Every structure is written in C-alpha cells, then in structure tokens.
N, C-alpha and C positions, 0 to 999 in steps of 0.2 A: 573245331566243338562237337563233341561224339553225342553218342544219343545213349549211352549207358546209364544217362540215369535213368530212363524207361527200365531198368532192369532192376533199380533199386526196390522197388517196391517186391519184388518180389525173392531178394537175398537174405537169407540168414545164415550166423555161425556154423557151423557144424562143431559136435557138443564132443570131448573126449571119448574114444570110443566109439562112434557112431560113426556106420558103415557109408559111404556115399556112393551112390549108384547114378550112372549117366546115362542117359537116355538122347539118341538123335530124335529129333523130332519130323523132318518130311519123309515120309515111305515107314517110318517107325510106330512112331503115335497115330499119325496123317495116314489114309487111302493113298496122297497124289502129293508134289510140291506145293509147300504154302503159298508162297512167296508169287510164283506163277499165278495161281488161283486169284490172290490177291489183284494182282495188276489185271487182269483177264477181266475180276466181277469191278474191280473200278473204273475201268477205262468204257466196257459195254461193248458190244459186239462190235458194233463201228468203229469207236476208239483202238480197239483193239487188234482190229483189222490193218486199221491207218499205222499204228504205231510199228507192227510187225516188219509193214513196206519200207516205212521209211530205216528199221532197224538191219536192213538188207545188206549193209557194207559192215556190219559188227558180226552178223552174223554168218559173215563170207569168212570173215578174220580169223571166227573162235572156228570153223573146218579146218582151217590151217594148223591153229597153234592150241586149240584144245584150252584156252586159257579162259577157265569157269570166273574168276575173278570179272575179268576185261568183259566178258558177255553179258554179268550180272551189273555190270557199274555202268553198261549202253540201257540194258533194261530199266535202271532207276536213273538216268536223265532223260530217258523217254517218255516216260507212263508219271512220273513223281516230281522231277526238276521244277525248282520254285515252289513246290507246295511248303506250310509253315509248320512247324513240329506238331503244334493244337491238333492239327484240322488231321493231319497224319495218324495221330496217334488215335483221333474218334473215330477215324474211317478204319481203322486196323479192328478197334474193337468192335463195329458195328458189323466186320465183315467177320468174326468170330463168332459172336452171337448167329448170324444168317447161315452159317455152314457146320457149326457145332454138329447137329446131330447125324450129318451126311458124310462126317469129315473123320471124325476119330475110329479109329481100329477099336472093337469091342473088346478083344483078348489084350490088345496093348492097354487101355486101361482099367483094366482086372490086376495086371502084370502092377502099374503105379501104383495101384491104391493098395495091393499085398503089400507090399516094400515099405508103404508109407506103414502101416499098419505096421509092420515090426521096428517103427523110428528111424525109418534112414532118410537120410537127406539125398534128397533127388534133384539131380541138376539135369539142365536140359542143355545136349550142348548141339547146336545146330550152325549149319552155313548160313540159313535165310536171316535178312535185318533181325535186330533184336526189338525194333523197334515194332513188326508187325505179328514177332513171335508172343511178346509179353503180355497182351489178354489173353490168351491161350493157356501159358504159364499161369497167371495168375487164377482163371479159373481149375485147372489142376491141381494147384495148393502147391506150384514146384518151390523149392526152399534156394533156388538158385536160377539161372538162366545165363548162359553163353554162347553170344550167337556175332556174326559180324555185322559192326558198327557202320551205320548211317555218318555222314558227314553231316555235319548240319553248318550253314556261315554266319556271320556276321548278325545277318537278320531274322537268324533261328528257321530259316529255310532249308529244304534239300539240295544240296548242291550238284549231285549225280557222282559224288564220290565217295568211297570208305574210309573211315578213321582209321583201320584199320585193316589187314589181311584177312583175304577171305577164310572162314572159320570151319576147314575142312584136312582131313588127311591128317600130316602131323602139326598141324595150328590146333586141333583140339585139344593134341596133349598138351602143346606150350600154354593154350586157356588154361586147362585142367592145373598144371604145376603151377602157373602165376595165382592160381584162387584158392590151392588148396596147398602148395609145398612141391619140391622138386621131386621128392621120394611119394608122390600122391600115389597111393591103388585104391584101385575100386574095386567095392565087395561083388559089383556086377555092371556088366555095361550091353547096350543093345543098339543095335546098328543094322544096316540094310544095304548099303554099298563099301567100294572102293574105298571111300572117303571116310569110314568110319574103322578101317583096319588097325593104323596108331593105338586109337581108345580103345578097341577092342582088346588090343595087347596087354594094356596093362589092366585087367580086369582079371578077376578071379573066377567069374561066371560072361561067358562070350556067349551074346546071345546075336546071332547071325539070322537077320531073316525068320524070323521066329514066328511073326507074328502075322496070319494070316485074315483074322478077322475081317469084315466088311459089314458096315454100319445096316 
C-alpha cells in the first residue's frame, strides 16, 4: 500500500497545449532539505540526537556505498516507523504551517506564481516522501506532485520502506514520463543538485540554481 493517495488532492489533468513546468522541491523552492527538517522538528532536540546515534551503522554504510535511498529508508524506520498514516499526514500539515514563512524561497515563489499566471501545469518532482511534501504542494496550488512513495503496511502504518524507487536522477524523468507520456517535454524545469540533471535535460528552459532568495 503506497502513499500516492496523499497526492491525489493536488493532481490535475494537463489540457491540450498547456505547458508543463517541473520544480524540484528541496533547495529549489525551499532553503534546505524538507524531510530532514521534518524529522528533526517532530523528534525534538533530544529525540533527534538519540536517533542519529542509533543510525550510526546506516550512516557508516552510506559513507561506503553513497546509496541515498538506503539511508533515507533507515531514517524513516528510525524516526517514523510504526506511525499511522493519519497521524503522519496531520503532523506534516502542522510542520508546513510552522515553517512556511522561514522556509520558502521568495524568488522561487515568484517564479512559481508567474508560471501559474501563464496557465502552466506546475508539477513538483521531489526525492522527499509524497506525504510530507503534500501540504506544501496544496498550499502552493500545485497541479501535480511526484515524489518518493512511502510504504504503509496492512494496518496503514509506516513500515520503514518505500513503495517505489527514490525519486531522483533518472527516476525523475521516468516518473514524469509515466505521468505525462514517454515523449514529455517540459517548458521549463528548476533544480539545484545533480539529482535534477536528467529532468533539466528534457526542458526547454533549464533553471539550475537560479533561486538564491531567503525569507
């Protein structure tokens, strides 16, 4: 059971001739990684420090294999394992409300709005979990959200695994193709890391690290 239901509220169809514009989330629309900040916010200082200590073996593995998906799954197990979906969605909403004013890049928001004023279909494509980014996407008025889907067990609780590949690098293009067709061409794409390279390559306007603003 995946968490894609969390994204249904922000998914809209693309109209004929409507430009599709893709935005990375963490570091592009925001000033830092949202999932790490969410885990830190939820755990509190003491819980965060203890959790990092318990994750030391996973961190050691990451130092050797640089597998972002594996270290992310380890952080999900440590900080969210066993949480029911409704509680997670509620806390994600609270987090978005708490950090919005100190978290979102003003120049990125201006660009987002400008594309909206042009009638573009704006999609957030992020490696972060759909569930934790969904409140931001809804507040932005995103037409779609593609991210890394958490896996929920038969009791609708976070299992500590993902229901699909980490949504970065080539996976971002695969997800866009699944949503918009194998021949999808973006009017513009915006990102800030090597994980956005492939997505930028299928865009007419390539915005790499163009947003510098801070709240």
